[in-house]
C-alpha positions as MATLAB code, in Angstrom:
seq = 'XXXXXXXXXXXXXXXXXXXXXXXXXXXXXXXXXXXXXXXXXXXXXXXXXXXXXXXXXXXXXXXXXXXXXXXXXXXXXXXXXXXXXXXXXXXXXXXXXXXXXXXXXXXXXXXXXXXXXXXXXXXXXXXXXXXXXXXXXXXXXXXXXXXXXXXXXXXXXXXXXXXXXXXXXXXXXXXXXXXXXXXXXXXXXXXXXXXXXXXXXXXXXXXXXXXXXXXXXXXXXXXXXXXXXXXXXXXXXXXXXXXXXXXXXXXXXXXXXXXXXXXXXXXXXXXXXXXXXXXXXXXXXXXXXXXXXXXXXXXXXXXXXXXXXXXXXXXXXXXXXXX';
ca = [
      -8.923    6.033   19.353;
     -10.846    3.683   17.654;
     -10.428    3.593   13.795;
     -14.086    4.132   12.400;
     -15.507    7.065   10.953;
     -18.814    5.889   12.616;
     -17.313    6.595   15.923;
     -17.825   10.126   16.756;
     -14.965   10.055   19.030;
     -12.318    8.659   16.343;
      -9.379   10.475   15.254;
      -9.986    9.643   11.769;
     -13.583   11.101   11.776;
     -12.395   14.419   13.236;
      -9.442   14.484   10.710;
     -12.235   14.324    7.830;
     -11.268   10.937    6.580;
     -13.721    8.983    4.263;
     -14.803    5.414    4.116;
     -12.203    4.695    1.626;
      -9.458    5.769    4.176;
     -11.549    4.190    7.066;
      -8.776    1.600    8.522;
      -5.799    1.074   10.664;
      -3.417    0.209    7.722;
      -3.825    0.974    4.368;
      -1.071   -0.749    1.840;
      -0.730    0.634   -1.783;
       2.549   -0.241   -2.907;
       3.297   -3.445   -4.682;
       5.408   -6.483   -3.272;
       4.310   -6.089    0.390;
       5.544   -8.625    3.058;
       4.811   -8.589    6.717;
       4.933  -10.998    9.582;
       4.557  -11.266   13.353;
       2.305   -8.123   13.228;
      -1.328   -7.500   14.729;
      -3.417   -4.857   13.303;
      -6.269   -4.158   15.167;
      -9.238   -2.007   14.630;
     -10.430   -1.378   18.315;
     -13.948   -0.227   17.087;
     -14.949   -3.629   16.199;
     -12.522   -5.689   18.468;
     -14.347   -7.621   21.205;
     -13.736   -6.091   24.870;
     -13.538   -9.584   26.250;
     -10.442  -10.193   23.955;
      -9.026   -6.958   23.442;
      -8.205   -4.065   26.071;
     -10.136   -1.168   24.482;
     -12.190   -2.984   22.409;
     -15.665   -1.537   21.759;
     -17.058   -4.420   19.718;
     -19.465   -2.277   17.600;
     -20.799   -3.368   14.346;
     -20.411   -1.057   11.180;
     -17.667   -0.478    8.933;
     -14.479   -0.412   10.488;
     -11.532   -2.028    8.592;
      -8.281   -3.150    9.989;
      -6.717   -3.358    6.821;
      -7.254   -2.107    3.210;
      -5.038   -3.465    0.438;
      -5.097   -1.404   -2.988;
      -1.889   -3.270   -4.153;
      -0.274   -6.498   -6.164;
       1.436   -9.048   -4.475;
       0.612   -8.664   -0.947;
       1.645  -11.167    1.910;
       1.162  -11.939    5.399;
       2.705  -14.622    7.682;
       1.930  -15.073   11.328;
       0.219  -12.249   11.623;
      -3.409  -11.263   13.128;
      -6.026   -8.948   11.565;
      -9.006   -8.106   14.013;
     -12.658   -6.182   13.507;
     -15.987   -6.896   13.678;
     -17.450   -5.876   10.088;
     -15.107   -5.469    7.092;
     -11.697   -6.652    8.867;
     -10.002   -6.728    5.343;
     -11.112   -4.803    2.345;
      -9.464   -5.755   -0.745;
     -10.281   -2.482   -2.409;
      -8.718   -3.276   -5.947;
     -10.293   -2.049   -9.330;
     -13.118   -4.198  -11.078;
     -11.573   -7.517  -12.547;
      -8.386   -7.029  -10.873;
      -5.821   -9.907  -10.890;
      -4.295   -8.147   -7.799;
      -2.606  -11.186   -5.572;
      -2.424  -11.460   -1.787;
      -1.213  -14.711    0.036;
      -2.042  -15.128    3.633;
      -0.030  -18.102    5.390;
      -0.287  -19.213    9.190;
      -2.409  -16.223   10.403;
      -5.554  -15.325   12.082;
      -8.628  -13.098   10.731;
     -11.626  -12.538   13.044;
     -14.811  -10.617   12.636;
     -18.498  -11.185   12.175;
     -19.760   -9.095    8.946;
     -18.095   -9.965    5.523;
     -14.718   -9.605    7.152;
     -12.977  -10.393    4.127;
     -14.399   -8.565    1.070;
     -13.613   -6.772   -2.094;
     -11.703   -7.811   -5.260;
      -8.718   -9.671   -6.671;
      -7.267  -12.839   -5.990;
      -6.761  -14.075   -2.442;
      -5.139  -17.427   -1.068;
      -5.363  -17.893    2.554;
      -3.579  -21.170    3.847;
      -3.158  -22.799    7.028;
      -4.785  -19.953    8.840;
      -7.365  -19.654   11.156;
     -10.890  -17.739   10.883;
     -12.611  -16.686   14.102;
     -15.918  -15.818   14.063;
     -17.253  -13.122   16.823;
     -20.903  -12.868   16.518;
     -23.924  -14.383   15.656;
     -24.478  -15.668   12.131;
     -21.250  -14.698   10.845;
     -20.496  -14.348    7.003;
     -16.905  -14.804    6.584;
     -16.394  -13.630    2.881;
     -18.069  -11.409    0.744;
     -16.134  -11.283   -2.648;
     -16.702   -8.948   -5.399;
     -14.865   -8.687   -8.810;
     -12.574  -11.441   -8.221;
      -9.971  -12.691  -10.699;
      -9.108  -15.836  -12.339;
      -8.965  -17.905   -8.918;
     -11.040  -15.602   -6.660;
     -10.970  -16.162   -2.714;
      -9.255  -19.485   -2.107;
      -9.132  -20.693    1.732;
      -7.037  -23.831    2.035;
      -6.274  -26.044    4.842;
      -7.827  -23.499    7.412;
      -9.687  -23.796   10.633;
     -12.967  -22.057   11.395;
     -13.836  -21.232   15.178;
     -16.154  -18.863   17.093;
     -16.355  -17.249   20.558;
     -18.152  -19.322   22.939;
     -22.110  -19.142   22.303;
     -22.671  -17.759   18.910;
     -24.880  -19.080   16.097;
     -23.854  -20.988   12.931;
     -21.681  -19.049   10.375;
     -21.695  -18.841    6.609;
     -18.612  -19.461    4.412;
     -19.656  -16.191    2.411;
     -22.074  -14.268    0.048;
     -21.557  -12.805   -3.332;
     -21.015   -9.018   -3.319;
     -20.911   -8.657   -7.005;
     -21.758  -10.707   -9.972;
     -19.771  -13.691  -11.063;
     -17.401  -13.775   -8.189;
     -15.554  -16.787   -7.028;
     -15.044  -18.186   -3.655;
     -13.614  -21.940   -2.642;
     -12.840  -23.479    0.624;
     -10.643  -26.536    0.429;
      -9.930  -29.216    3.364;
     -11.435  -26.799    6.100;
     -11.730  -27.857    9.780;
     -14.663  -26.573   11.563;
     -14.721  -25.998   15.258;
     -18.319  -24.789   15.343;
     -21.542  -25.200   13.421;
     -21.983  -23.759    9.988;
     -25.512  -23.071    8.790;
     -27.339  -25.838    6.425;
     -26.717  -24.031    3.130;
     -22.920  -23.584    4.090;
     -23.268  -20.253    1.896;
     -25.508  -17.125    1.770;
     -27.180  -15.266   -0.918;
     -27.302  -11.804   -1.655;
     -28.314   -9.671   -4.893;
     -25.821  -11.251   -7.093;
     -24.904  -14.552   -8.223;
     -21.690  -16.278   -8.101;
     -19.558  -17.921  -11.043;
     -18.160  -20.465   -8.372;
     -18.947  -20.862   -4.832;
     -17.508  -24.401   -3.969;
     -15.925  -26.349   -1.077;
     -14.021  -29.629   -0.909;
     -13.335  -31.778    1.950;
     -15.030  -29.654    4.876;
     -15.054  -31.348    8.135;
     -17.222  -30.569   10.818;
     -16.688  -30.316   14.396;
     -17.603  -34.005   15.085;
     -14.829  -35.015   12.525;
     -17.513  -35.721    9.778;
     -17.029  -34.870    6.057;
     -20.058  -32.615    5.302;
     -19.258  -31.166    1.824;
     -20.935  -34.096   -0.041;
     -23.407  -32.195   -2.458;
     -24.153  -28.543   -3.775;
     -26.641  -27.024   -1.777;
     -29.462  -24.518   -3.190;
     -28.580  -20.941   -1.541;
     -31.326  -18.379   -1.387;
     -34.537  -17.970   -3.232;
     -35.988  -16.241   -6.319;
     -33.495  -14.249   -8.425;
     -30.942  -14.364   -5.866;
     -30.850  -18.290   -5.736;
     -27.844  -20.166   -6.796;
     -26.464  -23.856   -6.429;
     -22.995  -24.155   -4.525;
     -20.490  -26.672   -5.732;
     -18.861  -29.709   -4.188;
     -15.364  -29.395   -6.120;
     -14.062  -33.171   -7.200;
     -10.238  -34.160   -5.888;
      -9.146  -33.353   -9.178;
     -10.663  -29.960   -9.330;
      -9.488  -29.055   -5.727;
      -5.886  -30.449   -6.605;
      -5.674  -27.239   -8.926;
      -5.708  -24.772   -6.134;
      -1.991  -25.033   -4.876;
       0.539  -22.425   -3.960;
       2.646  -23.354   -7.131;
      -0.265  -22.803   -9.458;
      -1.831  -19.885   -7.771;
       1.126  -17.692   -6.319;
       4.260  -18.956   -7.778;
       2.963  -18.979  -11.328;
       2.643  -15.495  -11.221;
       6.091  -14.893  -10.851;
       6.167  -14.085   -7.120;
       7.351  -16.112   -4.221;
       6.621  -14.790   -0.793;
       7.336  -18.257    0.943;
      10.972  -17.294    0.221;
      10.786  -14.839    3.076;
       9.001  -17.182    5.357;
      12.539  -18.664    6.576;
      13.427  -20.736    9.785;
      14.366  -18.316   12.490;
      18.018  -17.675   13.192;
      19.432  -18.933   16.553;
      18.730  -16.591   19.565;
      21.740  -14.901   20.603;
      23.973  -16.565   23.324;
      26.309  -15.183   26.085;
      24.184  -12.309   27.068;
      25.701  -10.253   29.665;
      25.018   -6.949   31.549;
      27.778   -5.288   32.799;
      26.867   -1.858   34.406;
      24.794   -0.183   31.783;
      26.246   -2.343   28.967;
      24.269   -5.135   27.321;
      26.501   -7.871   25.204;
      25.936  -10.791   23.179;
      27.548  -13.109   21.101;
      26.996  -12.364   17.112;
      24.723  -14.721   15.069;
      25.983  -15.527   11.543;
      23.861  -13.958    8.744;
      21.998  -11.668   11.289;
      20.375   -8.222    9.953;
      20.346   -6.890   13.781;
      18.943   -7.527   16.961;
      15.934   -6.603   18.932;
      16.244   -5.718   22.514;
      13.364   -6.315   25.139;
      12.949   -5.164   28.889;
      10.489   -7.113   31.059;
       9.128   -8.604   27.641;
       8.641   -5.131   26.262;
      10.402   -3.617   23.194;
      13.181   -1.291   24.203;
      15.355   -0.767   21.003;
      17.317   -2.487   18.260;
      20.789   -2.562   17.018;
      23.122   -4.077   14.200;
      26.003   -4.084   17.088;
      26.212   -6.683   19.417;
      26.263   -4.300   22.236;
      24.003   -1.361   23.602;
      24.354    1.012   26.510;
      21.111    1.222   28.607;
      19.707    4.371   30.059;
      18.455    3.008   33.097;
      18.924   -0.533   34.933;
      17.063   -1.992   37.675;
      17.755   -4.861   39.849;
      14.459   -6.692   38.955;
      14.434   -5.874   35.203;
      14.923   -8.909   32.796;
      16.449   -8.250   29.505;
      16.489  -10.500   26.323;
      17.672  -10.211   22.703;
      16.412  -11.586   19.664;
      17.943  -12.016   16.217;
      16.727  -10.773   13.127;
      17.214  -12.314    9.863;
      17.769  -10.570    6.422;
      14.348  -11.128    5.621;
      12.927   -9.867    8.737;
      12.365  -13.089   10.600;
      12.705  -13.119   14.192;
      13.989  -15.606   16.522;
      12.518  -16.977   19.717;
];
């Protein structure tokens, strides 16, 4: 079932789950790392992109994080509204690091508190007038997006970098490549005023730098002026200063994959291959679908068809999977 308590057929709703548990995955333990994982809430996922997607508006998190030191590499997060809720305590310095991944949504699809550093990743807007971020009680760094690309599904209207969910929040976009149009103000207002909503070296779909001056966003009591960072200010937002300086280094897990096993042979029902140095184990696939795993270099299959194709992939000590 699609995971949203707004969906009458959702197993979550039938089981009595609340808004705070309204997600496909909830992470509460510190020092969490994952790679090569897709977390998709079908309630919000577009049916044109995902089989079973309902494309519904309304709160439907794919991911809720309530932990410190959370990292993803080569992952995909998908919903429509509130794709990722960083549900940390007020003023939390909890830190999340996302690298080389993709996040999809339309309404406030990264929201909450803490410090977030998203690097070398892609944001995909899936509806008109998207708001990517809705930062709340952010910590020292706030939400930082660096060397990222923003694109959208065909035919949608311009998007916004985000809007302030809570007072005194921070969000910056650095070296951003746009593949679709952004609204003239670049940001949107809400009922709170940010401490810093800034950008540096934003490049539009025509290759032009458009982060040349701060913009007045909103009107009345909700109006604020966004910032354009200087090169010196932008240079402060680095992996070493935001992540590694905290005593945490998730990039050590993002290693070059080990070699793919060679000399793979099927004899009767027994599949064998040559050992790969430093391997933690092996994943077995049949016709491209996961079929099992082992720490050995041999496995006995239950059924062998003449048309089946078997492949073996190496898993490193840190969980990286070979081609």
